[in-house]
N, C-alpha and C positions, 0 to 999 in steps of 0.2 A: 393706222387704218390703211391697209395697202391698196384697196381698190376704190377709195373715195375720189369722186370727181365733183368739183364745184364748177358748174357751167351755166351759161346764159340759157334761160328757159325759152322754149319755142311753143308754137301753137299745138303741136302734138302732145305737149305736156299738160294741156288744160284739164283733161279728165283726171289725171293723177293729182294735180294741184288741188282741184275741187275736192277730191276725197280727203286730202290733208286739211283743207280749209274746214271741212265738216268735222274731222277729228278734233281740230282746235276749238271749233265752236261748241262741240259736245263737252270738252274739258272746261270751257268757259261758261257752261250752263246756258248756252244760247243757240243750240242747234236749230230750234224752230224758227229762228230769225234769219237763217241762211236762205236767201232767195236767188242767189247766183246760180248759174249753170254754165256748162262748157260752151253752149251756144251763145249765151250772153257775153261770156268772156271773148268769144270769137268776134262778136259785133263790136265790142268795146276795147279791142286789143291795142289800139293806139293810145289809150289812156293810162296804161301801166306797163311795167317791165318786171322781170323777176329772174332770180338765179335759183338753181336747184342743186341739192346735194344728192348724189347718186352713187349707189354701191351695186356693182354687178348688174347694172341695168335697171335697178329699182330706185325710184325717187323716194328718199327717206326724209327729206326736209326741203324747205324753200324760204326765200326772202323776197317778198313782193313790195314794190315801191313805185312812186310816181314823183314827178317834180311839181313843186308848188311855189307860190310867191307869197312871202309874208312881209307885211308892211314895215316891220321894224328891221328886218335883216336882208330882205330880197330873196333871191333864188335859193331854194332849199330842197332837200330830198326828204320826202315823207315815207318812212318805212311802215307800210300798213300792217304787214304781218311777217313774223319770222317764226318758223316752227320746225322742230325736229321730232320725229317719231320717238315715243318713249323708250323703246328698246335701244335706241342709238344715242341717247343723251349721256352726258358726262365724257364724251370722246372728242370734245373741242370742235364738233361740227357746227354748232351755233356760232362759235367764235370765228370760224372760217367764213361762214355766211355773212356775219356782221363786218368782218374785215373787207369782204368784197363790196359791201354796201358803202363803206367808208372810202374805198378806192374809187368807186363810181362817183361819189359826191366830190371828191377831190378833183378828179378828171374833169367833171362838169362845172367846176368853180362854184360849188354851192357854199353858202355862208353857214348852213346849219343842216344837221340831220335830226329829224324829230320822229318820235313814235310814242305810243301809249302802252301802259301795262296796267292790268287790273290791280287794285290795291291789296287784294287777297292772294295774288299769285306770287307767293314767297320764293319759289325756286327761280322764277324769271327775274324777280327783283334782285335776288342775290347774284344771278348771272350778269345782269346789267351793272350792278354796283361794282363788280370786279373790273369792269372796263372803265370805271370812274366817271360814269355818266351822272349828270345832275338830274335827279328825279323831283319834279315839282309836286308840292303838296297843295298848291294854291288853285290851279286851273281846273275847271270842271268841264266836262263835255256837254255840248248843246247839240242835240240831234233832232231832226225832223225826218220821219220816213215819208214815202210818197203819199200815203194817206193823210198824214199830218200836214204836209205841204198843201195838198189839195184843199183840205178843210180850212187852213189858214187863209188861203187865197179866196175861197168862197166867203168866209167871214169878213175879211177886209174889203173885198169887192162890194159885198152887199152894203156895208156901212158907207163906203164912199159913194156908191150909186144912190143910196137913200139921201145922203147929204146933198148931192148935186141936183136932186129933183125937188128939194124943198124950197 
């Protein structure tokens, strides 16, 4: 691939990245769950970093990550999403993005790189298995969206408040 560039993403890339995020979400059957926006990314830009794969000025893939702290291992890099447009798959672009992520993790002295893959996404699983990653079959995701957090806080606050007034 003669014109492929892997480069650090910038704020000007937010609209293109958001479109790729939506493509990925549609593939993962969750487009209606995407609430992010370029404006939100701008406000929250200190919380994440990313690399883009670009051909002739078109962003055709990305790898978005952030640093996290895990009690068992310490500083880690969490790869939130890696995605390459369908027309460009099979050309080692995903491998180049993943390599860049590992280089960042090494430079930043991370003890681990972690990410998730849907259990039905066989092409992604095969891609990751080629890199000899360990894919856990044990851990399950636990997620609360903002509505769920609000409701939890209201329920637990009400119970505590009632108990303290009795």
